[in-house]
Every structure is written in structure tokens, then in C-alpha cells.
C-alpha positions in Angstrom: -7.7 0.4 -5.2 -11.0 -1.9 -4.5 -12.0 -2.1 -0.9 -10.8 -5.9 -0.6 -7.7 -5.3 -1.9 -7.1 -2.5 0.0 -8.0 -5.1 3.3 -5.3 -7.6 1.6 -2.6 -5.1 1.9 -3.5 -4.3 5.3 -3.4 -7.6 6.4 0.0 -8.2 4.9 2.7 -9.0 8.1 4.8 -6.0 6.9 1.1 -3.2 7.3 -0.8 -5.1 9.7 0.6 -3.6 12.7 1.3 0.2 11.3 -0.8 3.4 12.6 -3.7 3.9 10.9 -2.6 7.0 9.8 0.3 6.5 8.3 -1.0 2.6 6.2 -3.6 5.7 4.8 -0.8 7.9 4.1 1.2 5.7 1.9 -2.3 4.2 0.0 -2.9 7.8 -0.6 0.5 7.8 -2.2 0.3 5.1 -4.2 -1.5 3.3 -7.2 -2.8 0.0 -9.0 -1.8 -1.3 -12.1 -2.6 -3.9 -14.0 -0.2 -5.7 -16.1 -0.4 -8.3 -19.7 2.5 -11.2 -19.1 6.0 -11.1 -20.0 6.4 -7.4 -18.8 9.6 -6.2 -17.1 8.8 -4.1 -13.7 11.7 -3.8 -12.6 15.5 -3.9 -13.8 18.5 -5.1 -11.9 20.9 -2.4 -11.4 18.5 0.6 -11.3 17.8 2.3 -7.9 14.3 1.6 -6.0 11.6 3.8 -6.8 8.6 1.8 -5.7 7.6 -0.8 -3.2 5.4 -3.6 -5.3 3.2 -5.6 -3.7 1.7 -8.6 -6.2 -2.2 -8.2 -6.1 -3.3 -11.2 -8.6 -1.3 -13.2 -11.3 2.4 -13.9 -10.4 6.1 -12.2 -11.1 9.2 -13.6 -11.8 12.4 -12.1 -9.7 15.3 -13.2 -12.4 19.0 -12.0 -12.7 21.4 -11.9 -16.0 25.6 -12.2 -16.5 27.5 -12.5 -19.1 24.6 -13.5 -21.2 23.5 -15.9 -19.1 20.1 -16.0 -17.1 18.4 -17.6 -14.1 14.8 -17.8 -12.0 15.5 -16.5 -8.3 12.0 -16.4 -7.1 8.4 -16.3 -7.8 6.1 -14.5 -5.8 3.1 -15.0 -5.9 -0.3 -12.6 -4.3 -0.6 -10.7 -1.8 3.2 -10.2 -0.9 5.8 -8.0 -1.9 9.2 -8.2 -3.4 12.4 -6.8 -3.3 12.0 -4.6 0.3 15.8 -4.3 1.1 16.5 -2.3 -2.2 13.7 0.6 -1.2 14.6 0.4 2.7 18.4 1.2 2.0 17.8 3.1 -1.7 20.4 0.6 -3.5 20.2 -0.7 -7.3 17.9 -3.7 -7.4 20.1 -7.3 -7.6 17.4 -8.8 -9.5 14.9 -7.8 -12.5 11.1 -8.5 -12.1 8.5 -9.6 -14.9 5.1 -10.4 -15.1 4.6 -14.5 -15.6 0.8 -13.4 -16.0 -1.5 -11.1 -16.4 -1.0 -9.8 -12.9 -2.3 -6.4 -10.9 -0.1 -4.5 -8.7 0.1 -2.0 -5.9 3.3 0.3 -6.4 3.9 1.9 -3.3 6.5 5.2 -3.7 9.8 4.1 -2.1 10.4 7.5 -0.3 7.3 7.5 1.2 8.8 3.7 2.5 11.6 5.2 4.0 9.7 8.1 5.7 6.8 5.6 7.4 10.1 4.1 8.5 11.4 6.3 10.4 7.7 7.3 12.0 5.8 4.6 12.6 7.8 2.0 15.4 5.3 -1.0 14.4 5.9 -0.5 10.5 10.0 -0.6 11.5 9.9 -3.9 13.4 8.0 -5.2 10.3 10.1 -4.3 8.2 13.2 -5.8 10.0 11.1 -8.9 10.6 10.6 -9.7 7.5 13.9 -8.9 5.9 15.3 -10.9 8.8 13.2 -13.9 7.1 14.4 -13.1 3.7 18.1 -13.9 5.2 16.9 -17.0 6.4 15.5 -17.8 2.7 18.8 -16.7 1.1 20.2 -19.5 3.5 18.2 -22.1 3.0 18.4 -21.7 -0.7 22.5 -21.4 -0.7 22.4 -24.6 1.7 20.2 -26.5 -1.2 22.5 -25.4 -3.9 25.5 -26.4 -2.1 25.2 -29.3 -0.1 23.1 -31.2 -2.3 23.1 -32.9 -6.2 20.9 -31.6 -8.6 18.8 -34.8 -8.0 18.5 -34.1 -4.4 17.7 -30.7 -5.2 15.1 -31.6 -7.5 13.3 -34.4 -4.8 13.2 -32.0 -2.1 11.8 -29.2 -4.6 9.0 -31.7 -5.3 8.2 -32.4 -2.0 8.2 -29.2 -1.3 5.5 -28.5 -3.6 3.6 -31.8 -2.7 3.0 -29.8 0.7 2.2 -26.7 -0.2 -0.8 -28.5 -2.8 -2.2 -30.0 0.5 0.1 -33.2 0.9 -2.1 -34.9 -2.2 0.0 -37.6 -3.9 -0.8 -35.7 -7.2 -0.1 -32.4 -7.7 0.4 -29.6 -10.8 4.4 -28.3 -11.3 3.6 -24.3 -10.9 5.8 -23.6 -13.8 7.3 -24.9 -17.3 9.9 -27.2 -16.7 12.7 -24.7 -18.5 12.2 -22.0 -15.5 12.6 -24.8 -12.6 15.7 -26.5 -14.2 17.0 -22.8 -13.9 15.5 -22.2 -10.5 17.5 -25.5 -9.4 20.8 -24.4 -10.6 20.2 -26.8 -13.7 20.1 -27.6 -17.4 16.4 -28.3 -18.9 18.4 -31.6 -20.3 19.8 -32.1 -16.4 16.3 -31.8 -15.7 15.1 -34.1 -18.2 17.1 -36.8 -16.7 17.0 -35.5 -12.9 13.2 -36.4 -13.6 13.5 -39.8 -15.2 15.9 -40.7 -12.5 13.4 -40.3 -9.3 10.9 -42.7 -11.1 13.3 -45.2 -9.4 12.0 -43.9 -6.1 8.1 -43.9 -6.8 8.1 -40.1 -9.0 5.8 -40.2 -12.3 5.6 -37.4 -14.4 2.9 -36.6 -16.9 3.7 -33.1 -18.4 3.3 -30.9 -15.5 1.9 -33.4 -13.7 3.8 -35.0 -10.6 2.2 -38.2 -8.6 4.4 -39.7 -6.2 3.8 -43.4 -5.7 6.3 -44.2 -2.8 6.0 -41.6 -0.4 8.0 -43.4 2.2 10.4 -43.8 -0.2 10.9 -40.6 -1.9 11.5 -38.8 0.9 14.5 -41.7 2.6 15.9 -40.2 -0.7 15.3 -36.5 -0.3 16.3 -36.4 3.4 14.5 -33.3 3.7 15.8 -31.0 6.6 13.3 -28.4 8.0 16.5 -26.3 8.3 16.6 -25.9 4.8 13.1 -26.7 3.5 10.9 -25.3 5.9 10.7 -21.6 5.3 8.6 -20.5 8.3 11.3 -21.5 10.8 
């Protein structure tokens, strides 16, 4: 692993409080691999062999049941995914695949569990990250259960606008079929929802979104920090 990438991993909240010797042990046991797009990294139902850290590119977490598939989340650099399965030595509840060429660190799950038992700072960081993941699941569930599909889309666009630095115009991070799946909608319903949001000052040109009337869309969407702010 290049020194800059090693530093990026070390700076993650999960590892920054670790003792140097324990971090170095983990890194010696890990390896870095570059994957092309659309490669499945893990499959739901399998036991966790590695903790994955995305260094470059992006990874989609998804799940399937009875011939259906849904997008659960997108992981971007630099971050880990599916920590809970690693800590519990349990089956994955989601699958993961690369969306683009991606560079990923793989750390053996057994080494993560050993470090958890030995390093108090690391153990506390794991608990904190799992708590944050739990809260994110609660917020996502509230979004799905309390809002209509049109309200979910409107709030999603406001969140993406914030991630884009608050600019009036910004690009959707992925294609509309995946967005529909993530929001619990069909592609057809998503298309109708985008048309409906034109009445609230939202302009759509392919993947480019323009929020021309900020007060109007926010009056409709009613963003709530206890649902939409994932830093809380």
C-alpha cells in the first residue's frame, strides 16, 4: 500500500485511536486489490472473511429476494463497509459490487476481531461506528415509512445539493434506475415524480438537477435533521 493510502486508512475514525503496533499488525495482514467495474466483492449469506475499505472508486451495497433486487447504499472513498458482519463473525446481510474501477483494502476479519479484544481505542471506535450505522438505518427507515415517494425524492435531492456544496445545479451521483431502487420506487414512478417536482422549482436535464426555487422545494419537502442529517 502506498504511503498516502496508508495515511488515508489511518485517518479513518475507525483506526485513528489504535495503538501503532496494532495498526501495523493489521496492515501487514492486509492487501490491496484493484477491481474492474461490476465485480461482486461479497455475497449476502456468506460469512465475513475480510473487512473492506474503499480507497478509490465506488461500491454498491445491494440485496436480493425472490427474484427482486434493491440498492441499499453506495460506499465511496475512504470508508469501510459491512463492519457488523466482521465483528460478529456472521453472514453478510448485503452483497457488494464495484460500480467503477475501484481500489480496495482487504483486512482479514479474524485479525479485526483479535485487535478488538486487544485494543481499547479500536474497540471504542468500532462501537461508535456501529452506533452511527444503526442510527443511519433508523433514519432511512423513517424516510421510507413516513414519507411519500415524492417527498423521499425531494429530500434526497436536497441532501445531494448539500453534498454538492449547496450549488443550485448539481449532478446525480448514479443512474436513475439505481436511484429508483434506492428510494423504493420503480423507474416509472421515479420518472413521474421528477415531472411532479417541476411544480416545485426542480429542473431535470438527464443527470443534471437544478433547484430553481429553493424555498418552494423546502416548503414541500420539509427536511428534518432527525431523518436527513446523517452527522447527527
